[in-house]
N, CA, C and O atoms as a Maestro MAE file, in Angstrom:
{
 s_m_m2io_version
 :::
 2.0.0
}

f_m_ct {
 s_m_title
 :::
 protein
 m_atom[220] {
  # First column is atom index #
  i_m_mmod_type
  r_m_x_coord
  r_m_y_coord
  r_m_z_coord
  i_m_residue_number
  s_m_chain_name
  s_m_pdb_residue_name
  s_m_pdb_atom_name
  i_m_atomic_number
  :::
  1 25 162.562 118.641 47.735 1 A "MET " " N  " 7
  2 3 161.335 118.337 48.167 1 A "MET " " CA " 6
  3 2 161.291 117.304 49.601 1 A "MET " " C  " 6
  4 15 160.640 117.498 50.628 1 A "MET " " O  " 8
  5 25 162.189 116.195 49.288 2 A "GLY " " N  " 7
  6 3 162.409 115.521 50.631 2 A "GLY " " CA " 6
  7 2 161.468 114.873 51.558 2 A "GLY " " C  " 6
  8 15 160.397 114.380 51.203 2 A "GLY " " O  " 8
  9 25 161.888 114.894 52.684 3 A "ASN " " N  " 7
  10 3 160.715 114.206 53.928 3 A "ASN " " CA " 6
  11 2 159.951 115.167 54.479 3 A "ASN " " C  " 6
  12 15 159.388 114.910 55.543 3 A "ASN " " O  " 8
  13 25 159.765 116.602 53.791 4 A "PHE " " N  " 7
  14 3 159.124 117.524 54.513 4 A "PHE " " CA " 6
  15 2 157.324 117.142 54.581 4 A "PHE " " C  " 6
  16 15 156.571 117.260 55.547 4 A "PHE " " O  " 8
  17 25 157.033 116.687 53.260 5 A "PRO " " N  " 7
  18 3 155.387 116.496 53.401 5 A "PRO " " CA " 6
  19 2 155.228 115.344 54.256 5 A "PRO " " C  " 6
  20 15 154.116 115.254 54.776 5 A "PRO " " O  " 8
  21 25 156.244 114.248 54.587 6 A "ILE " " N  " 7
  22 3 155.906 113.107 55.358 6 A "ILE " " CA " 6
  23 2 155.798 113.585 56.626 6 A "ILE " " C  " 6
  24 15 154.898 113.195 57.370 6 A "ILE " " O  " 8
  25 25 156.875 114.645 57.069 7 A "LEU " " N  " 7
  26 3 156.814 114.997 58.444 7 A "LEU " " CA " 6
  27 2 155.531 115.782 59.046 7 A "LEU " " C  " 6
  28 15 155.129 115.871 60.206 7 A "LEU " " O  " 8
  29 25 155.021 116.335 57.797 8 A "LEU " " N  " 7
  30 3 153.667 117.434 57.955 8 A "LEU " " CA " 6
  31 2 152.413 116.358 58.114 8 A "LEU " " C  " 6
  32 15 151.404 116.668 58.747 8 A "LEU " " O  " 8
  33 25 152.549 115.259 57.576 9 A "MET " " N  " 7
  34 3 151.728 114.290 57.778 9 A "MET " " CA " 6
  35 2 151.784 113.383 59.024 9 A "MET " " C  " 6
  36 15 150.845 112.731 59.481 9 A "MET " " O  " 8
  37 25 152.679 113.432 59.359 10 A "ILE " " N  " 7
  38 3 152.943 112.555 60.771 10 A "ILE " " CA " 6
  39 2 152.485 113.625 61.874 10 A "ILE " " C  " 6
  40 15 151.689 113.385 62.781 10 A "ILE " " O  " 8
  41 25 152.971 114.548 61.696 11 A "ALA " " N  " 7
  42 3 152.504 115.887 62.558 11 A "ALA " " CA " 6
  43 2 150.937 116.242 62.482 11 A "ALA " " C  " 6
  44 15 150.468 116.588 63.567 11 A "ALA " " O  " 8
  45 25 150.150 116.221 61.528 12 A "ALA " " N  " 7
  46 3 148.839 116.175 61.229 12 A "ALA " " CA " 6
  47 2 148.052 114.983 62.118 12 A "ALA " " C  " 6
  48 15 147.026 115.079 62.791 12 A "ALA " " O  " 8
  49 25 148.900 113.851 61.872 13 A "MET " " N  " 7
  50 3 148.021 112.698 62.319 13 A "MET " " CA " 6
  51 2 148.085 112.860 63.928 13 A "MET " " C  " 6
  52 15 147.075 112.729 64.618 13 A "MET " " O  " 8
  53 25 149.283 113.136 64.431 14 A "ILE " " N  " 7
  54 3 149.250 113.198 65.952 14 A "ILE " " CA " 6
  55 2 148.283 114.194 66.372 14 A "ILE " " C  " 6
  56 15 147.367 113.754 67.067 14 A "ILE " " O  " 8
  57 25 148.276 115.438 66.110 15 A "CYS " " N  " 7
  58 3 147.238 116.484 66.143 15 A "CYS " " CA " 6
  59 2 146.011 116.042 66.060 15 A "CYS " " C  " 6
  60 15 145.193 116.476 66.871 15 A "CYS " " O  " 8
  61 25 145.659 115.211 65.196 16 A "ALA " " N  " 7
  62 3 144.316 114.569 64.943 16 A "ALA " " CA " 6
  63 2 143.958 113.625 66.125 16 A "ALA " " C  " 6
  64 15 142.813 113.416 66.527 16 A "ALA " " O  " 8
  65 25 144.914 113.173 66.545 17 A "VAL " " N  " 7
  66 3 144.585 111.687 67.398 17 A "VAL " " CA " 6
  67 2 144.847 112.508 68.924 17 A "VAL " " C  " 6
  68 15 144.233 112.093 69.907 17 A "VAL " " O  " 8
  69 25 145.614 113.470 69.033 18 A "SER " " N  " 7
  70 3 145.483 114.121 70.591 18 A "SER " " CA " 6
  71 2 144.431 115.438 70.312 18 A "SER " " C  " 6
  72 15 144.633 116.454 70.979 18 A "SER " " O  " 8
  73 25 143.506 115.426 69.502 19 A "SER " " N  " 7
  74 3 142.703 116.467 69.350 19 A "SER " " CA " 6
  75 2 141.723 116.569 70.621 19 A "SER " " C  " 6
  76 15 141.356 117.708 70.909 19 A "SER " " O  " 8
  77 25 141.303 115.604 71.338 20 A "ASP " " N  " 7
  78 3 140.256 115.388 72.287 20 A "ASP " " CA " 6
  79 2 140.999 115.894 73.450 20 A "ASP " " C  " 6
  80 15 140.401 116.608 74.254 20 A "ASP " " O  " 8
  81 25 142.396 115.562 73.649 21 A "LYS " " N  " 7
  82 3 142.842 116.327 74.982 21 A "LYS " " CA " 6
  83 2 142.936 117.707 74.799 21 A "LYS " " C  " 6
  84 15 142.648 118.476 75.717 21 A "LYS " " O  " 8
  85 25 143.381 118.173 73.499 22 A "ILE " " N  " 7
  86 3 143.392 119.547 73.174 22 A "ILE " " CA " 6
  87 2 142.211 120.300 73.771 22 A "ILE " " C  " 6
  88 15 142.260 121.166 74.645 22 A "ILE " " O  " 8
  89 25 141.051 119.777 73.092 23 A "ASP " " N  " 7
  90 3 139.916 120.354 73.213 23 A "ASP " " CA " 6
  91 2 139.583 120.517 74.759 23 A "ASP " " C  " 6
  92 15 139.150 121.577 75.210 23 A "ASP " " O  " 8
  93 25 139.797 119.487 75.471 24 A "MET " " N  " 7
  94 3 139.518 119.481 76.901 24 A "MET " " CA " 6
  95 2 140.247 120.475 77.670 24 A "MET " " C  " 6
  96 15 139.714 121.114 78.578 24 A "MET " " O  " 8
  97 25 141.470 120.615 77.316 25 A "ALA " " N  " 7
  98 3 142.312 121.663 77.811 25 A "ALA " " CA " 6
  99 2 141.955 123.036 77.817 25 A "ALA " " C  " 6
  100 15 142.123 123.851 78.724 25 A "ALA " " O  " 8
  101 25 141.319 123.236 76.432 26 A "VAL " " N  " 7
  102 3 140.858 124.510 76.377 26 A "VAL " " CA " 6
  103 2 139.561 124.934 76.443 26 A "VAL " " C  " 6
  104 15 139.121 126.079 76.337 26 A "VAL " " O  " 8
  105 25 138.820 123.590 76.685 27 A "LYS " " N  " 7
  106 3 137.253 123.716 77.007 27 A "LYS " " CA " 6
  107 2 136.574 124.396 76.124 27 A "LYS " " C  " 6
  108 15 135.878 125.383 76.365 27 A "LYS " " O  " 8
  109 25 136.770 123.849 74.996 28 A "GLY " " N  " 7
  110 3 136.323 124.428 73.789 28 A "GLY " " CA " 6
  111 2 134.891 123.901 73.082 28 A "GLY " " C  " 6
  112 15 134.511 124.265 71.969 28 A "GLY " " O  " 8
  113 25 134.108 122.873 74.052 29 A "ASP " " N  " 7
  114 3 132.925 122.345 73.752 29 A "ASP " " CA " 6
  115 2 132.900 121.759 72.395 29 A "ASP " " C  " 6
  116 15 131.958 122.016 71.646 29 A "ASP " " O  " 8
  117 25 134.098 120.806 71.940 30 A "ASN " " N  " 7
  118 3 134.196 120.279 70.677 30 A "ASN " " CA " 6
  119 2 134.456 120.863 69.451 30 A "ASN " " C  " 6
  120 15 134.661 120.147 68.471 30 A "ASN " " O  " 8
  121 25 134.476 122.211 69.365 31 A "LYS " " N  " 7
  122 3 134.439 123.157 68.548 31 A "LYS " " CA " 6
  123 2 136.405 123.296 67.908 31 A "LYS " " C  " 6
  124 15 136.955 123.347 66.808 31 A "LYS " " O  " 8
  125 25 136.776 123.305 69.104 32 A "VAL " " N  " 7
  126 3 138.735 123.356 68.725 32 A "VAL " " CA " 6
  127 2 138.705 121.673 68.221 32 A "VAL " " C  " 6
  128 15 139.339 121.388 67.206 32 A "VAL " " O  " 8
  129 25 138.082 120.771 68.832 33 A "LYS " " N  " 7
  130 3 138.493 119.458 68.158 33 A "LYS " " CA " 6
  131 2 138.023 119.389 66.695 33 A "LYS " " C  " 6
  132 15 138.677 118.669 65.940 33 A "LYS " " O  " 8
  133 25 136.906 120.092 66.185 34 A "LYS " " N  " 7
  134 3 136.479 120.029 64.759 34 A "LYS " " CA " 6
  135 2 137.317 120.854 64.021 34 A "LYS " " C  " 6
  136 15 137.428 120.552 62.833 34 A "LYS " " O  " 8
  137 25 138.070 122.032 64.511 35 A "VAL " " N  " 7
  138 3 138.922 122.956 63.731 35 A "VAL " " CA " 6
  139 2 140.323 122.075 63.879 35 A "VAL " " C  " 6
  140 15 141.149 122.277 62.989 35 A "VAL " " O  " 8
  141 25 140.606 121.305 64.710 36 A "ILE " " N  " 7
  142 3 142.128 120.531 64.610 36 A "ILE " " CA " 6
  143 2 141.883 119.160 63.558 36 A "ILE " " C  " 6
  144 15 142.804 118.579 62.984 36 A "ILE " " O  " 8
  145 25 140.398 118.789 63.450 37 A "VAL " " N  " 7
  146 3 140.605 117.529 62.699 37 A "VAL " " CA " 6
  147 2 140.356 118.143 61.201 37 A "VAL " " C  " 6
  148 15 141.012 117.655 60.280 37 A "VAL " " O  " 8
  149 25 139.592 119.012 60.978 38 A "ILE " " N  " 7
  150 3 139.682 119.581 59.683 38 A "ILE " " CA " 6
  151 2 140.690 119.987 59.181 38 A "ILE " " C  " 6
  152 15 140.876 119.748 57.988 38 A "ILE " " O  " 8
  153 25 141.697 120.762 59.966 39 A "PHE " " N  " 7
  154 3 142.955 121.257 59.373 39 A "PHE " " CA " 6
  155 2 143.691 120.104 59.262 39 A "PHE " " C  " 6
  156 15 144.341 120.038 58.219 39 A "PHE " " O  " 8
  157 25 143.815 118.963 60.186 40 A "SER " " N  " 7
  158 3 144.763 117.998 60.031 40 A "SER " " CA " 6
  159 2 144.577 117.334 58.641 40 A "SER " " C  " 6
  160 15 145.544 116.993 57.959 40 A "SER " " O  " 8
  161 25 143.118 117.147 58.203 41 A "ALA " " N  " 7
  162 3 142.567 116.297 57.060 41 A "ALA " " CA " 6
  163 2 142.955 117.017 55.849 41 A "ALA " " C  " 6
  164 15 143.035 116.403 54.786 41 A "ALA " " O  " 8
  165 25 143.235 118.430 55.929 42 A "GLY " " N  " 7
  166 3 143.712 119.233 55.037 42 A "GLY " " CA " 6
  167 2 145.101 119.108 54.615 42 A "GLY " " C  " 6
  168 15 145.593 119.002 53.491 42 A "GLY " " O  " 8
  169 25 145.745 119.154 56.059 43 A "VAL " " N  " 7
  170 3 147.187 118.941 55.706 43 A "VAL " " CA " 6
  171 2 147.602 117.794 55.141 43 A "VAL " " C  " 6
  172 15 148.486 117.758 54.286 43 A "VAL " " O  " 8
  173 25 146.945 116.712 55.617 44 A "PHE " " N  " 7
  174 3 147.269 115.470 55.216 44 A "PHE " " CA " 6
  175 2 146.909 115.381 53.879 44 A "PHE " " C  " 6
  176 15 147.714 114.651 53.301 44 A "PHE " " O  " 8
  177 25 146.024 115.819 53.114 45 A "PHE " " N  " 7
  178 3 145.277 115.615 51.708 45 A "PHE " " CA " 6
  179 2 146.085 116.239 50.853 45 A "PHE " " C  " 6
  180 15 146.361 115.755 49.755 45 A "PHE " " O  " 8
  181 25 146.679 117.721 51.407 46 A "ILE " " N  " 7
  182 3 147.604 118.399 50.277 46 A "ILE " " CA " 6
  183 2 149.175 117.797 50.383 46 A "ILE " " C  " 6
  184 15 150.011 118.054 49.516 46 A "ILE " " O  " 8
  185 25 149.378 117.211 51.209 47 A "CYS " " N  " 7
  186 3 150.548 116.573 51.101 47 A "CYS " " CA " 6
  187 2 150.832 115.182 50.543 47 A "CYS " " C  " 6
  188 15 151.955 114.811 50.199 47 A "CYS " " O  " 8
  189 25 149.520 114.304 50.469 48 A "THR " " N  " 7
  190 3 149.476 113.413 50.004 48 A "THR " " CA " 6
  191 2 149.375 113.828 48.250 48 A "THR " " C  " 6
  192 15 149.701 112.958 47.442 48 A "THR " " O  " 8
  193 25 148.985 114.966 47.837 49 A "ILE " " N  " 7
  194 3 149.179 115.344 46.513 49 A "ILE " " CA " 6
  195 2 150.621 115.715 46.070 49 A "ILE " " C  " 6
  196 15 151.149 115.297 45.039 49 A "ILE " " O  " 8
  197 25 151.188 116.539 46.963 50 A "ALA " " N  " 7
  198 3 152.322 116.585 46.665 50 A "ALA " " CA " 6
  199 2 153.482 115.671 46.677 50 A "ALA " " C  " 6
  200 15 154.547 115.944 46.123 50 A "ALA " " O  " 8
  201 25 153.234 114.512 47.364 51 A "ILE " " N  " 7
  202 3 154.057 113.432 47.293 51 A "ILE " " CA " 6
  203 2 153.564 112.668 45.724 51 A "ILE " " C  " 6
  204 15 154.458 112.394 44.924 51 A "ILE " " O  " 8
  205 25 152.168 112.376 45.390 52 A "ILE " " N  " 7
  206 3 151.884 111.957 44.437 52 A "ILE " " CA " 6
  207 2 152.538 112.643 43.055 52 A "ILE " " C  " 6
  208 15 152.927 111.974 42.098 52 A "ILE " " O  " 8
  209 25 152.588 114.201 43.138 53 A "ALA " " N  " 7
  210 3 153.013 114.953 42.093 53 A "ALA " " CA " 6
  211 2 154.358 114.794 42.255 53 A "ALA " " C  " 6
  212 15 154.878 114.872 41.142 53 A "ALA " " O  " 8
  213 25 155.231 114.594 43.172 54 A "ASN " " N  " 7
  214 3 156.725 114.495 43.140 54 A "ASN " " CA " 6
  215 2 157.249 113.174 42.503 54 A "ASN " " C  " 6
  216 15 158.383 113.006 42.055 54 A "ASN " " O  " 8
  217 25 156.169 112.201 42.539 55 A "LEU " " N  " 7
  218 3 156.750 110.796 41.887 55 A "LEU " " CA " 6
  219 2 156.557 110.940 40.436 55 A "LEU " " C  " 6
  220 15 156.901 110.035 39.675 55 A "LEU " " O  " 8
  :::
 }
 m_bond[219] {
  # First column is bond index #
  i_m_from
  i_m_to
  i_m_order
  :::
  1 1 2 1
  2 2 3 1
  3 3 4 2
  4 3 5 1
  5 5 6 1
  6 6 7 1
  7 7 8 2
  8 7 9 1
  9 9 10 1
  10 10 11 1
  11 11 12 2
  12 11 13 1
  13 13 14 1
  14 14 15 1
  15 15 16 2
  16 15 17 1
  17 17 18 1
  18 18 19 1
  19 19 20 2
  20 19 21 1
  21 21 22 1
  22 22 23 1
  23 23 24 2
  24 23 25 1
  25 25 26 1
  26 26 27 1
  27 27 28 2
  28 27 29 1
  29 29 30 1
  30 30 31 1
  31 31 32 2
  32 31 33 1
  33 33 34 1
  34 34 35 1
  35 35 36 2
  36 35 37 1
  37 37 38 1
  38 38 39 1
  39 39 40 2
  40 39 41 1
  41 41 42 1
  42 42 43 1
  43 43 44 2
  44 43 45 1
  45 45 46 1
  46 46 47 1
  47 47 48 2
  48 47 49 1
  49 49 50 1
  50 50 51 1
  51 51 52 2
  52 51 53 1
  53 53 54 1
  54 54 55 1
  55 55 56 2
  56 55 57 1
  57 57 58 1
  58 58 59 1
  59 59 60 2
  60 59 61 1
  61 61 62 1
  62 62 63 1
  63 63 64 2
  64 63 65 1
  65 65 66 1
  66 66 67 1
  67 67 68 2
  68 67 69 1
  69 69 70 1
  70 70 71 1
  71 71 72 2
  72 71 73 1
  73 73 74 1
  74 74 75 1
  75 75 76 2
  76 75 77 1
  77 77 78 1
  78 78 79 1
  79 79 80 2
  80 79 81 1
  81 81 82 1
  82 82 83 1
  83 83 84 2
  84 83 85 1
  85 85 86 1
  86 86 87 1
  87 87 88 2
  88 87 89 1
  89 89 90 1
  90 90 91 1
  91 91 92 2
  92 91 93 1
  93 93 94 1
  94 94 95 1
  95 95 96 2
  96 95 97 1
  97 97 98 1
  98 98 99 1
  99 99 100 2
  100 99 101 1
  101 101 102 1
  102 102 103 1
  103 103 104 2
  104 103 105 1
  105 105 106 1
  106 106 107 1
  107 107 108 2
  108 107 109 1
  109 109 110 1
  110 110 111 1
  111 111 112 2
  112 111 113 1
  113 113 114 1
  114 114 115 1
  115 115 116 2
  116 115 117 1
  117 117 118 1
  118 118 119 1
  119 119 120 2
  120 119 121 1
  121 121 122 1
  122 122 123 1
  123 123 124 2
  124 123 125 1
  125 125 126 1
  126 126 127 1
  127 127 128 2
  128 127 129 1
  129 129 130 1
  130 130 131 1
  131 131 132 2
  132 131 133 1
  133 133 134 1
  134 134 135 1
  135 135 136 2
  136 135 137 1
  137 137 138 1
  138 138 139 1
  139 139 140 2
  140 139 141 1
  141 141 142 1
  142 142 143 1
  143 143 144 2
  144 143 145 1
  145 145 146 1
  146 146 147 1
  147 147 148 2
  148 147 149 1
  149 149 150 1
  150 150 151 1
  151 151 152 2
  152 151 153 1
  153 153 154 1
  154 154 155 1
  155 155 156 2
  156 155 157 1
  157 157 158 1
  158 158 159 1
  159 159 160 2
  160 159 161 1
  161 161 162 1
  162 162 163 1
  163 163 164 2
  164 163 165 1
  165 165 166 1
  166 166 167 1
  167 167 168 2
  168 167 169 1
  169 169 170 1
  170 170 171 1
  171 171 172 2
  172 171 173 1
  173 173 174 1
  174 174 175 1
  175 175 176 2
  176 175 177 1
  177 177 178 1
  178 178 179 1
  179 179 180 2
  180 179 181 1
  181 181 182 1
  182 182 183 1
  183 183 184 2
  184 183 185 1
  185 185 186 1
  186 186 187 1
  187 187 188 2
  188 187 189 1
  189 189 190 1
  190 190 191 1
  191 191 192 2
  192 191 193 1
  193 193 194 1
  194 194 195 1
  195 195 196 2
  196 195 197 1
  197 197 198 1
  198 198 199 1
  199 199 200 2
  200 199 201 1
  201 201 202 1
  202 202 203 1
  203 203 204 2
  204 203 205 1
  205 205 206 1
  206 206 207 1
  207 207 208 2
  208 207 209 1
  209 209 210 1
  210 210 211 1
  211 211 212 2
  212 211 213 1
  213 213 214 1
  214 214 215 1
  215 215 216 2
  216 215 217 1
  217 217 218 1
  218 218 219 1
  219 219 220 2
  :::
 }
}
């Protein structure tokens, strides 16, 4: 399994942090921001479960 879940978690955090700028770029009226944050939280949760299961 390796470092793949950790890399996905880092990518999810970066997307969540920059969701404001992405939302402003596409003029999504905070709809895009909500989708990005929810998707990032899901990826973070699933990767956490994968890391715990691997231990």
